[in-house]
N, C-alpha and C positions, 0 to 999 in steps of 0.2 A: 544263776539265772536272773535276768533282769525282770522287774515287776511289770507286767502288762495287764492292766485291769480290763476285763472284757464285759460285753453286754450287748443285747440285741436291739436297744432302743434307739430312736432317732435323737438328734440333738435337742429338739424341743421337748419330746416326751421325757427324756432323761433329765433335762433341765428342770422340768416341772416336778419330777420325782425327787430331785435333790432339794429343790425349794421346800417341798412338803416335809422331807425328812429332817431338814435343818430348822424348820419353823422360821424361815429366813425373814428378817426385816432389814431393809437396807437403809443407809443414811439418806437424808432428804436434800442433799446439797449437790444438785446437778446430776449429770450422768454418773451412775455408780459402776465402778469397775467390776464388781462381783455380778451384778445383773447383766452387764455387757458381756462378760465371759460366758454366762449361762445362756442368754437369750439373744445376743447380738446387739449391734449398734442401733440406737433409736433412729427412726426415719421421720424427718420433719414432714408434717401433714397440715395442709390448710384446714382450718376448723370446719368450713362448710363441706369440704370433700369427705371428711371423716364420717359424717352422719348421712349425707345425701347419697354417697356411693361407698358404703362400708365394706363391701366384699373384699377388695384388694388388701385391706388392712387387718382383717380378722386374724387373730393369732400372732400378730406382729407387735414389736415394740415401737411406739410412736411418740413423737413430741409435738404437742399442739397447744392451742390457747382457747380460752373460753371464759365465761363469767361464772365465778364460784357462787353457788346457791345452796341453801339448806334444803335437804330432801324433805318431801312431804310425809314420808312413812314414819319417821321417828327422830327424836332428838339425837344429834351426833352423826346423822347421815347427811352426806353432801353430794351434790351433783355438779356437772359441768354443763352449763347452758350455752348452746351455739344456735343463734337465731331462735327459731321456735322449737328446736330439738334439744334433748337433754341426754346425757350419758351418766350413769351412776359412777361414783368414785369409790372404789374399793381400796381404801388407803392402807398402805403398809405402816407399821407402827410409828416410825419416826416422822413420816409425813403426817400421820394422824395427830401426833403430838404438836407439830407446828400449827396445823390448821385449827385444832381445838384451842390452842393458846391465842391465836390471832383472829379467830372467827369474827369478832366484832368489827375489826378493821378490814378484813379481807372479803367477807361476803358482799357480793355486789360488784366486786372489782374484777378486772381481767387478770387471769392467772395463767402461767405456763405450767403444763402438766406433762410428765413423762411416765409412761407405763405400758402395760400389755393390754391391747384392745381386744375385747372378746364379746360374744353374744351371751348375755346374762340369762335371758328367759324370753319366752313368747307369751304375751298377754293380749287376749282379745284379737288374735291373729296378727298382732304387731310385734316386731322385734324390740327387745329391750337390750341396749348395749351398755357395756361398762368398761372402765379403765382401771386395771389393778396398778395403782400409781405409787411410786416411791419418791417422786419429786413434784412438789407443788410450791410455787412461789409467785408473788404478785409481779406483774410486768412492770419493769422500772426499778426492781430491787426491793429489798427489805429495809425499811427505815430503822435507824438505830433504836428509836423509841419502841419499835414493834418487837425487837429482839428480846429486850429485858426491861420492861417498864419499872418505874420505882426510882427512889433516890436513896441508895444505901452505900454510896461510895464505890471505890475500886474493888476488883475481885480479889478475895483472899484465898490463897491455895488451901485445899482441904488438909494438906500435910501440916500447915501451920496450926490448924485447929487441933489435930491429933497430937502433935508434938508440943502444943502450947501449954499443956498442964493447967488449963483453965484460964489462961491469960485473957481470952476473948469472951469468957462467960458473961452473959448479961448484955453484951453489945450487939447492935444490929450489924450483921455482916452479909456479904454476898459471896457465895461459893459456887463453883461449877464442877460438874462431873457427869458420870453416866448413871442412869437409872438401872438398878439391879433387882428390882422386884421386891417382894416381901421376904427378903433374905433367901431368894431362890438359889443362890450359889454359896450359901453359908459363909458370907464374907465376914460376919461377926458372930460371936457365940449366941446361940438362940436364948440362952439364959439371961442375956442383957436386954431382951425385948421387954417393953412395958405395955404395949398394946398390939392387938392383932392388926391394927391399921397402920402400924409403923412400916416404913420401907427404907431401902438402903440407897445411899448416894455414894459413888466410889470414884476415885481419881488415882490411877496408878495402884500402889499398894494400900492406899489409905481409904477408909470407909467410915461412914457415920450413919446413925439412925436419923430419919426425918419423920416428923409427925405434924399434925395441925393443918395440913394442906395436901390434898390429893394431887399426884402428878397428872399431867395431861395424857392419860393413856385410856384405852378402852376398858370397859368394866370387867372383862373376863380375867383381869389380873388383880381384881380388888381383894381377893382372899388368897391366903397361902395355899399352895397346891394347884392353883390354876396355871394355865400356860402363861409363863412370864414374857412380857414384851420388853425384854431388857436390852440395854445397849443404847438407849435414847440419851442424847446430849441435853442436859438440863441446867438451868440457872436457878439457884435457890437463894432467896432472901429470907433471913430469919435470925433467931437469937439462940446461940449455942449454950449448952451446959455440959460439964464434964464430970463423970463419976467413974472411979476405978479405971481411968485411962480410956473409957469409951465416951465418944462425943455424941450428943443428941442435939438436933436442931429443931426448934419450934418454928416452923416455916410460916411466913406471912405471904410470900409470893413464890410461885413455881412456874417457870416458863420453859417451853421447848426452845432449843437453839438450832439454827440452820446448818451448822458445820457438822462434818463427819465426827462421830463419837470417837474419843481417843481410845487407843488400845488399853485394856485394863488387865491387871495381873490377878487371876483367880488363884486361890489356894485350893488344895485338894479337899474334897468333901469329907474325907476320913483318913485315919492313919493307914488303914489297909489299902485305900486307893493310892495314897502317896507312895507306897512301896512298889507299885506296878509301873514299869517303864512304858513310855509312849511308843506308839506305832503309827504308821500311815494306814488309815482305814479306808480311804476312798480317793480316787483321782479322776479328774474330768478334763477333757473328753476321754472317753474310754477307747480301748483298742478297736480299730475299725471306723472310728469317727475322727475326721480330720480337724486339726486346729483351725481356728478362724484366721483370717489374714493378719490380724493384730497379734496373734500368738498367745492370748491369755491362757494360763493353765491354773487349775484349781486343785489343791491338795488339802484333804481333811485329816486331822490327827485324832487319836483316841483320847488325848488329854489336852488341857490347856498348855500352850507352849510359852517359852520365854521369848518374846518378839525381838529382844535385843540381840539374841544369839542367832537369829535366822539369817541375817545379812551376811555373816561370816561363815555360816554353816551350810549354805546352799550354793551350788555351782551349776551353770548351764552351758552346754555347747551344742552347736549344730553339726550334724554329720550328713554327708551325701555320698552314696556308694561306698560306705564304710570309711570315708576319709573326713578329716576335720574340715568343716565349712564355715566356721565362725565362732567367735567368743563374744557374745553380746553383753552389754550392761544390763542390769536387772532392776526392776521396780517391784517392791514387795508391798502387799496390802494384807495385813493380818487381822482377822476378826475373832476376837477372843470368845465372844458368846457362842459362835458356831465352831470354834477351833479350826478355822479355815484360813489357808494362805493362798492368795492370788499372786501368781508370778507373771510378770509381763516383761518379755525381752525387748531390748532396744539395740539394734534395729530388729524388726520382726523377722521371723524365720523365712528363708527363701523357699519358693515352691519346691515340692517333691524332696524336702529334707526331713531328717529325723531331728527331734529336739530331745536331748538327753539331760535329765535333771538328776543331779547327785546330791544326796543329803549326807553331810559329813558327821563325824562323831562329835562335832562342836554343838550340834543341835540338842537342846535339852528342854524338858518341861519346866513348869514353875516350881516343882519340887527339886530341881537340879538333876533329875535322872535323864540319862542319855537315851536318845532314840535307838530302838532296836529294829532289826529288819523283819518284815513280814514273811519273806522267803529268803532262802539262801542266796547270797549275792556272788555267784560264781563268776570269776573273770573281772570283777570290779576292782579298781585300784585300791591300794591301802588307804584306810581312813574313810572310805565310802561305805556308809551303813546301808543306804537304800538307794537304788537307781530305778528311775521311772522313765520310760521312753514314750514320747508322743510323736505324732506324724503330721506333717503339713502337706496338704493336698496340692494339686496343680494350680 
């Protein structure tokens, strides 16, 4: 039997459910494919229209412009000013990282914002509107000096520090990677931590402790055990030291980066977890919900997967009336932090077709364990471990 994930929710309500379940924070570099797959393509909206006639845009993804201002309520809160009106900016983690890094240069400038427009509250009989934003950038682009200030030379791969055996100890270096919280994913042995304020920077398989400078994230990840806003792309300038093969960086500067965070390879949290094979735990859209015209499909796994094996382990074909209707090329976007794969076929599926996604036995997790089927795959070809069928509407 082919896997058909079912559910009674609308596309929007299910999208919000998945966002909440994943604790999703999207990259802040333009339209994000994961948000597009969940919530739809952003609608360009004139700034004046957004606040003067908000009704048509409530609950929709919009792209607009306005002046970035600090909010009056508290430090770290920002607003989008349009004429005499303002909308709160509820920033997703990576957008927050960029805005906090560059607030000194960006506040007062015109910025482009993409996000979900909604009514936040009613105060004194007046509506308060907000944008849940995952993309914020100054109009005219980001100057190179704004991306990573300072003068510490070219970027040194984190791999070079880890394999360097102390070669760079005591030198001022610049490294880049993804923020992994206060060792939220057990990337390094907890016994090597020296301070509760230490946090992890990771690039590929390679990780280092960082201290001396807080990353540009919201305070709820300031202590271990809080919800981690991991996956942020960061540029770190500092002085490394190496002890027993573990690298520590005394940071002098930490800056958010505008590009999409690279996929990172998580190791299992424990030996027991490493022994458990991965499964497909969720697929979107669910049965009864049609694919968008672009055909984005979302699959979540039960464990972190090896992204290098996905491209040769996932196949897609179109069917119509039970007959083959196309073999598209595929674009993959894997998000390690949420264990989510976004599959985008090219060309998009034709109307009234089925889109069949086959996961082969080449798909493995980061521990090298092969994907196993959630249900018995009767009738699937040899080598197909899991088959999921989506439907494209008229």
